matplotlib code that plots the C-alpha trace (Angstrom):
import matplotlib.pyplot as plt

x = [-31.8, -35.3, -36.9, -40.6, -43.6, -43.5, -40.4, -41.6, -41.9, -43.4, -42.2, -44.9, -48.4, -49.5, -52.6, -53.5, -56.5, -57.4, -60.4, -61.5, -61.0, -60.0, -57.5, -54.7, -57.0, -58.5, -55.0, -54.1, -57.1, -56.3, -52.7, -53.8, -55.6, -52.4, -50.1, -49.5, -47.7, -44.9, -44.0, -40.6, -41.7, -44.6, -45.2, -47.9, -47.5, -50.5, -51.3, -52.0, -52.7, -48.9, -48.1, -46.8, -46.0, -44.7, -44.5, -42.7, -40.6, -39.5, -41.9, -45.6, -48.0, -49.1, -45.5, -44.9, -48.2, -48.3, -49.8, -52.9, -51.0, -48.8, -51.8, -53.5, -50.4, -51.1, -54.8, -55.9, -57.6, -55.0, -52.6, -50.2, -49.2, -46.9, -46.0, -42.7, -40.8, -37.4, -36.2, -34.1, -32.1, -32.0, -33.8, -32.7, -34.8, -33.8, -35.6, -38.9, -41.6, -43.3, -40.0, -40.5, -38.6, -38.6, -37.5, -37.3, -40.5, -42.5, -42.6, -43.3, -44.0, -43.2, -44.2, -43.5, -44.4, -42.1, -38.6, -36.8, -34.6, -32.4, -32.1, -28.5, -27.3, -29.6, -28.4, -24.8, -25.5, -27.4, -24.6, -22.0, -24.1, -24.2, -27.2, -27.0, -29.1, -30.5, -31.5, -30.4, -33.9, -34.4, -37.6, -35.5, -34.3, -37.7, -37.6, -34.1, -35.4, -38.5, -36.4, -34.0, -36.8, -37.1, -40.8, -42.7, -45.0, -45.0, -47.3, -44.9, -41.9, -43.4, -44.5, -40.9, -39.5, -41.9, -40.7, -37.1, -37.5, -38.0, -39.3, -42.3, -43.8, -46.9, -45.9, -47.8, -46.9, -48.5, -48.0, -49.8, -51.9, -52.6, -52.3, -50.6, -50.4, -48.8, -48.6, -45.8, -46.4, -47.1, -49.2, -47.0, -48.2, -51.9, -53.3, -57.0, -59.2, -62.1, -64.6, -65.4, -69.1, -68.5, -66.3, -62.8, -60.8, -58.7, -56.0, -54.3, -52.8, -55.8, -59.6, -59.7, -58.3, -61.1, -63.7, -62.1, -62.5, -66.0, -64.9, -66.6, -64.4, -64.2, -61.6, -58.1, -55.3, -54.3, -50.8, -48.8, -51.4, -50.8, -53.4, -53.7, -56.4, -57.1, -60.1, -61.5, -61.6, -59.5, -57.5, -56.1, -53.6, -51.3, -47.7, -46.9, -48.9, -46.3, -48.2, -48.9, -50.8, -48.6, -49.8, -47.4, -48.9, -47.8, -50.4, -53.0, -51.0, -49.9, -49.4, -52.9, -55.6, -58.3, -61.0, -59.2, -60.1, -57.5, -58.6, -62.0, -60.7, -61.4, -58.2, -60.0, -62.0, -58.8, -57.0, -60.0, -59.7, -56.0, -56.7, -59.3, -56.9, -54.2, -56.5, -57.1, -53.4, -51.9, -54.5, -53.6, -55.5, -55.9, -58.2, -58.2, -57.0, -55.6, -54.1, -51.2, -52.7, -53.5, -52.9, -53.2, -56.6, -58.5, -56.5, -57.0, -60.8, -60.6, -58.5, -60.9, -63.9, -62.6, -61.1, -64.1, -61.7, -62.9, -61.3, -60.1, -58.3, -55.2, -53.0, -53.7, -51.9, -51.5, -52.5, -50.7, -47.0, -44.5, -44.3, -40.6, -38.1, -34.3, -32.8, -29.2, -29.7, -31.8, -33.3, -34.5, -35.9, -37.9, -39.3, -40.2, -42.3, -44.0, -45.0, -46.8, -48.2, -49.4, -50.9, -54.0, -53.1, -56.7, -57.4, -54.3, -53.3, -53.3, -54.5, -53.2, -53.0, -52.9, -51.0, -51.7, -49.4, -49.1, -45.3, -42.0, -39.2, -36.2, -37.9, -37.0, -40.5, -42.0, -39.7, -40.8, -44.5, -44.2, -42.4, -45.3, -47.7, -45.4, -44.9, -48.7, -49.1, -50.0, -49.7, -48.8, -48.1, -48.7, -47.6, -49.4, -48.3, -50.8, -48.1, -45.5, -41.9, -40.2, -37.0, -36.0, -35.5, -37.9, -36.7, -40.0, -40.5, -40.1, -37.1, -35.6, -32.9, -30.7, -31.5, -29.3, -32.2, -34.7, -35.1, -36.7, -33.8, -31.3, -33.2, -35.5, -39.0, -37.8, -35.0, -37.3, -39.7, -37.0, -35.6, -39.0, -39.8, -43.2, -44.8, -45.5, -45.0, -46.9, -46.9, -49.5, -48.5, -47.9, -50.9, -53.0, -52.0, -52.8, -56.1, -57.0, -56.6, -58.4, -57.3, -57.1, -57.3, -56.2, -52.9, -49.7, -49.8, -53.4, -52.2, -49.9, -46.1, -44.9, -41.2, -40.4, -41.5, -40.5, -37.7, -39.7, -39.4, -41.8, -39.4, -35.7, -33.8, -31.4, -29.0, -29.8, -29.4, -25.7, -25.8, -28.7, -27.1, -23.9, -25.9, -27.8, -24.6, -23.0, -26.0, -25.9, -29.4, -29.9, -29.9, -31.7, -34.8, -34.8, -35.9, -33.5, -32.3]
y = [6.2, 4.8, 5.7, 5.9, 7.2, 10.1, 12.0, 13.2, 11.2, 12.4, 11.0, 9.1, 8.4, 7.9, 6.3, 5.9, 4.5, 4.8, 3.1, 0.4, -3.3, -3.8, -1.0, -2.9, -4.3, -0.8, 0.7, -2.0, -1.0, 2.7, 2.3, 0.6, 3.9, 5.8, 3.5, 6.3, 8.3, 5.7, 2.3, 1.6, 0.2, -0.2, -1.0, -1.2, -1.1, -2.5, -1.9, -5.5, -7.1, -7.7, -4.0, -2.5, -5.0, -4.2, -5.8, -4.0, -4.5, -3.2, -3.0, -2.5, -3.1, -6.3, -7.5, -6.7, -8.3, -11.6, -13.8, -13.3, -14.1, -11.0, -8.7, -10.9, -10.5, -6.7, -7.0, -4.5, -1.2, 1.1, 1.0, 3.3, 2.6, 4.1, 3.8, 5.2, 6.9, 7.9, 11.5, 11.7, 8.6, 5.8, 2.6, 0.4, -1.7, 0.3, 3.4, 1.7, 3.2, 3.4, 3.3, 1.5, 2.5, 0.4, 2.2, 1.0, 3.0, 2.8, 1.9, 4.5, 4.2, 7.1, 7.8, 10.9, 12.4, 15.2, 16.4, 18.3, 21.1, 21.1, 17.4, 17.2, 19.8, 18.5, 14.9, 16.1, 17.9, 15.0, 12.5, 14.8, 14.6, 10.8, 9.9, 6.6, 6.5, 3.3, 4.6, 7.2, 8.8, 12.3, 11.1, 9.6, 13.0, 13.8, 10.8, 11.8, 15.3, 14.0, 11.8, 14.6, 17.1, 18.1, 18.6, 16.7, 14.6, 13.1, 15.8, 18.5, 16.6, 16.3, 19.9, 21.0, 18.7, 20.0, 23.6, 22.5, 20.7, 22.8, 22.0, 20.1, 17.4, 15.5, 13.4, 10.6, 8.7, 5.8, 4.9, 2.4, 5.4, 7.6, 8.3, 11.7, 13.7, 17.1, 19.3, 21.7, 25.5, 25.8, 22.7, 21.6, 18.0, 17.2, 15.5, 14.9, 13.6, 11.2, 9.2, 5.5, 4.5, 1.6, 3.8, 5.1, 8.0, 8.0, 10.4, 10.1, 11.8, 12.1, 12.1, 9.4, 7.0, 8.0, 7.2, 3.9, 2.7, 4.2, 7.0, 10.4, 13.4, 15.7, 18.3, 19.1, 19.2, 22.9, 24.2, 24.2, 21.9, 18.9, 16.3, 13.6, 10.9, 8.7, 6.9, 10.3, 11.8, 14.1, 16.8, 19.6, 22.3, 24.7, 23.9, 27.2, 30.2, 31.3, 29.7, 30.5, 28.1, 27.0, 23.6, 22.0, 23.0, 19.6, 18.0, 19.6, 19.3, 15.7, 13.9, 13.6, 11.4, 13.2, 12.0, 13.7, 17.1, 19.3, 22.3, 22.3, 22.1, 18.9, 17.8, 16.7, 19.9, 21.9, 20.1, 20.7, 24.5, 24.4, 22.8, 25.5, 28.3, 26.6, 26.7, 30.4, 31.2, 28.8, 28.3, 26.4, 25.2, 21.4, 18.4, 16.8, 17.0, 14.0, 13.7, 11.6, 8.9, 9.2, 12.4, 14.6, 13.5, 16.0, 18.9, 17.6, 17.5, 21.1, 22.2, 20.5, 22.0, 25.5, 25.3, 23.5, 21.0, 17.4, 15.3, 11.9, 8.9, 9.0, 7.3, 4.2, 3.1, -0.5, -1.0, -4.3, -3.4, -3.1, 0.4, 1.1, 0.1, 0.4, -0.2, 0.2, 1.5, 4.2, 1.5, -0.6, 2.5, 3.4, -0.1, 0.2, 3.3, 1.5, -1.3, 1.2, 3.6, 3.1, 5.4, 4.5, 4.9, 4.9, 7.9, 10.1, 9.3, 12.4, 14.5, 17.7, 16.6, 18.8, 16.6, 17.8, 16.7, 18.0, 18.7, 18.4, 17.3, 15.8, 15.7, 12.1, 10.7, 13.6, 12.9, 9.2, 10.0, 12.5, 9.8, 7.4, 9.9, 10.6, 6.9, 6.4, 8.9, 12.2, 15.1, 17.7, 17.4, 20.5, 20.0, 21.9, 21.7, 22.4, 23.8, 26.5, 25.4, 23.5, 25.6, 25.3, 22.4, 21.3, 20.8, 19.9, 16.3, 15.9, 14.1, 17.0, 18.9, 20.1, 22.3, 20.1, 17.6, 20.1, 20.6, 24.0, 25.2, 24.5, 25.3, 28.0, 27.1, 27.3, 24.9, 22.5, 22.6, 21.5, 18.9, 17.4, 17.4, 19.2, 21.7, 24.1, 24.1, 26.1, 26.2, 27.5, 30.7, 30.9, 33.3, 30.9, 28.1, 30.0, 31.2, 27.9, 25.9, 28.7, 27.5, 30.7, 34.1, 35.9, 34.0, 34.6, 32.7, 31.7, 29.4, 27.4, 26.8, 27.7, 27.7, 25.1, 27.6, 31.0, 30.3, 32.0, 29.6, 30.2, 29.1, 29.2, 26.4, 25.7, 23.0, 23.5, 27.3, 27.5, 24.8, 26.5, 29.9, 28.5, 26.9, 30.1, 32.1, 29.7, 30.2, 34.0, 34.1, 37.0, 35.4, 38.5, 37.4, 33.9, 33.6, 30.9, 32.4]
z = [184.3, 184.0, 180.7, 181.1, 179.2, 181.7, 182.7, 186.1, 189.3, 192.6, 195.8, 197.6, 198.7, 202.3, 203.8, 207.5, 209.4, 213.1, 214.8, 212.4, 213.0, 209.3, 209.3, 207.5, 204.8, 204.2, 204.0, 201.5, 199.3, 199.7, 198.7, 195.4, 194.6, 195.3, 193.4, 190.7, 193.4, 193.8, 192.3, 193.7, 197.1, 199.4, 203.1, 205.8, 209.5, 211.5, 215.1, 216.2, 219.6, 219.7, 219.0, 215.7, 213.0, 209.5, 206.0, 203.3, 200.1, 196.7, 193.8, 193.3, 196.1, 194.3, 194.3, 198.0, 199.3, 197.5, 200.2, 202.3, 205.5, 205.0, 205.4, 208.0, 210.2, 210.3, 211.3, 213.9, 214.7, 213.1, 210.2, 208.3, 204.6, 202.0, 198.4, 197.4, 194.6, 195.8, 195.4, 198.5, 199.5, 197.0, 195.8, 198.7, 201.1, 204.1, 202.7, 202.1, 204.3, 206.7, 208.7, 212.0, 215.1, 218.3, 221.4, 225.0, 225.8, 222.6, 218.9, 216.2, 212.5, 210.2, 206.6, 204.5, 201.1, 200.0, 200.4, 203.2, 202.0, 205.2, 205.7, 204.7, 207.2, 209.9, 209.5, 209.6, 212.9, 214.4, 213.5, 215.1, 218.2, 218.2, 216.1, 214.1, 211.0, 209.6, 206.2, 203.6, 203.5, 204.6, 206.4, 209.2, 210.3, 211.8, 214.2, 215.5, 216.1, 217.9, 220.2, 221.1, 221.9, 225.6, 225.3, 228.1, 225.8, 222.2, 220.9, 222.0, 220.7, 217.3, 217.2, 218.0, 215.3, 212.7, 213.4, 212.6, 209.3, 206.1, 202.7, 201.3, 203.5, 204.4, 207.5, 209.1, 212.2, 214.0, 217.7, 219.9, 221.2, 218.1, 214.5, 213.6, 210.5, 209.6, 206.5, 205.8, 206.2, 202.4, 201.9, 199.0, 199.2, 199.5, 202.6, 203.4, 206.2, 205.8, 207.9, 207.3, 207.4, 209.9, 212.2, 212.0, 210.5, 207.4, 206.5, 203.1, 200.1, 197.8, 198.0, 195.3, 197.9, 200.3, 197.7, 196.9, 200.5, 201.0, 203.3, 203.3, 202.7, 205.8, 204.8, 203.7, 206.2, 206.4, 205.8, 209.1, 210.8, 213.0, 213.7, 216.4, 215.9, 218.9, 220.4, 221.5, 218.0, 215.8, 217.6, 215.4, 216.2, 214.2, 215.0, 213.2, 212.1, 209.5, 206.6, 203.0, 200.7, 197.7, 196.5, 194.0, 190.6, 189.2, 191.3, 189.1, 185.9, 186.2, 189.6, 191.2, 189.9, 187.9, 190.3, 193.3, 194.7, 196.2, 198.4, 196.7, 193.1, 191.1, 189.3, 186.1, 185.8, 186.5, 183.6, 181.3, 182.1, 181.4, 178.0, 177.3, 178.2, 176.1, 173.1, 173.6, 174.0, 171.4, 168.6, 165.4, 162.4, 162.5, 161.8, 165.2, 168.8, 170.7, 174.2, 175.5, 177.7, 180.5, 182.4, 179.3, 178.2, 180.4, 178.9, 175.4, 176.0, 177.1, 174.1, 171.7, 173.5, 173.3, 169.8, 168.2, 166.7, 167.1, 169.8, 168.6, 170.2, 168.1, 170.7, 172.8, 175.9, 177.0, 180.6, 180.9, 180.3, 183.1, 184.5, 183.8, 181.2, 181.9, 178.5, 177.4, 173.9, 172.2, 169.9, 172.8, 174.6, 171.5, 171.4, 175.1, 174.4, 171.5, 173.9, 176.1, 173.4, 169.9, 167.3, 165.3, 161.6, 160.5, 162.7, 162.2, 158.6, 156.4, 159.3, 160.9, 164.5, 167.7, 170.2, 173.8, 176.6, 180.2, 180.2, 178.6, 180.9, 179.1, 175.8, 175.0, 175.4, 173.4, 170.5, 170.5, 170.6, 167.8, 165.8, 166.5, 164.9, 162.0, 161.3, 161.4, 158.6, 160.4, 157.9, 160.6, 164.3, 166.4, 170.0, 172.8, 176.4, 179.2, 181.5, 181.1, 180.1, 183.0, 183.4, 187.1, 189.5, 192.2, 195.8, 197.4, 196.3, 192.5, 191.2, 189.2, 191.1, 188.2, 185.2, 183.1, 183.0, 181.7, 177.9, 178.3, 180.5, 177.8, 174.5, 173.1, 172.0, 168.4, 169.1, 170.9, 168.0, 165.7, 168.0, 168.6, 164.9, 165.3, 163.0, 165.9, 169.6, 172.2, 176.0, 178.5, 180.2, 184.0, 184.3, 182.4, 184.7, 187.8, 186.6, 185.0, 188.2, 190.1, 193.6, 195.7, 194.1, 197.3, 197.7, 195.7, 192.4, 193.3, 196.0, 193.7, 193.7, 190.2, 191.0, 188.3, 185.7, 187.2, 189.6, 192.4, 195.3, 198.1, 200.8, 201.6, 199.8, 202.6, 201.6, 197.9, 197.7, 197.0, 194.3, 192.5, 192.6, 191.2, 188.3, 187.7, 187.6, 185.1, 182.9, 183.4, 184.9, 187.2, 190.7, 192.0, 190.0, 191.6, 195.2, 196.5, 199.8]

ax = plt.figure().add_subplot(projection="3d")
ax.plot(x, y, z, "-o")
ax.set_aspect("equal")
plt.show()
């Protein structure tokens, strides 16, 4: 298991361009801005004068595109790119996206952010009917469904396939004739549209990537919406009207960049409000507030602002250390954390410190960070978490699919406090989260998916339902209270 500073990983980032002569180069720049969404692999498909061409590989974007000629070979008026963290499938070259399919009548590139809840059963059925899969990724299921559709054109085939797959997804496809994008009926994963100043349309995972390439934000892709972008413009349609906004709350808590905006809500400002609400709900006497770099800094600012306790930079993160450490022993794992994070003794020595973090997943990293502060001379450490306790798995695109991995699913707050060696431990409430983000007051849970905290899943869980119910039954949790059917 990789042991990282953070315990959560989200599946992917997607970026596509249509109608600009530097599409591949723009896509390459955009993917750098989305690198936080996936570091296991990257790829770009370019629409060149010779058709669709692809370059892809394992590792960071900078490790995949090492020579100018690799990008030059993809030069053309359209491109589709992807950075990946695997939650379905595995870390193998065949799963690196965009996937590129060459048929007798056309070539199609496909990229995906999310996780399909019925991919296992669909794949089994497709294989029984003669389908041959080239990867272990759930993404490939969509292409087999498209090619088996009896609809008269590609738009109809895609629309039919989108109504068969379930779960959380932001799909993008590139053909020689158009760029396509689609969001799941709940909009779990963000997807936005932008316009380039010198011509062309961009669709990507976050508004920060639009800003990075100089594109102007147009709008969010709506839940259940399918887009086709071609030389005549952007054509939008609803492939389903059975929609209900339920954006993954972890996008606001941890995943998305602070300079991104999701459905009108800036991520940094949302995190500041979560920190302010956390200070109201979980106050404590202390000398200073510090956040865990980098995603918790906004919430720490909010906590300090609301509490009136000074904000200090008690922890520093190195920006030049490799992203993941896979170490065989606990001692080496602790050293790995110390390479990425360090406490400033002159700041924290003798102080009562409020440590603000965005979440506790397995608890291993939190223990090590607390130890850093203790070793630096902190008199007290009070841990405050700007999200509710993570108690249930996610099946929509986060790499936690068992309650066994979650510290809060297996221990009380008092037990966690003792295990983490902190003087006090406090979490944000679910209501505080929903109101703090302030996404959509008319929608259930204010337009957020909070299933990881409540067990109230907004969709059927398909292939995962039986396993979850069995786990809940073993833990003597009332399955009637958990929407998993």
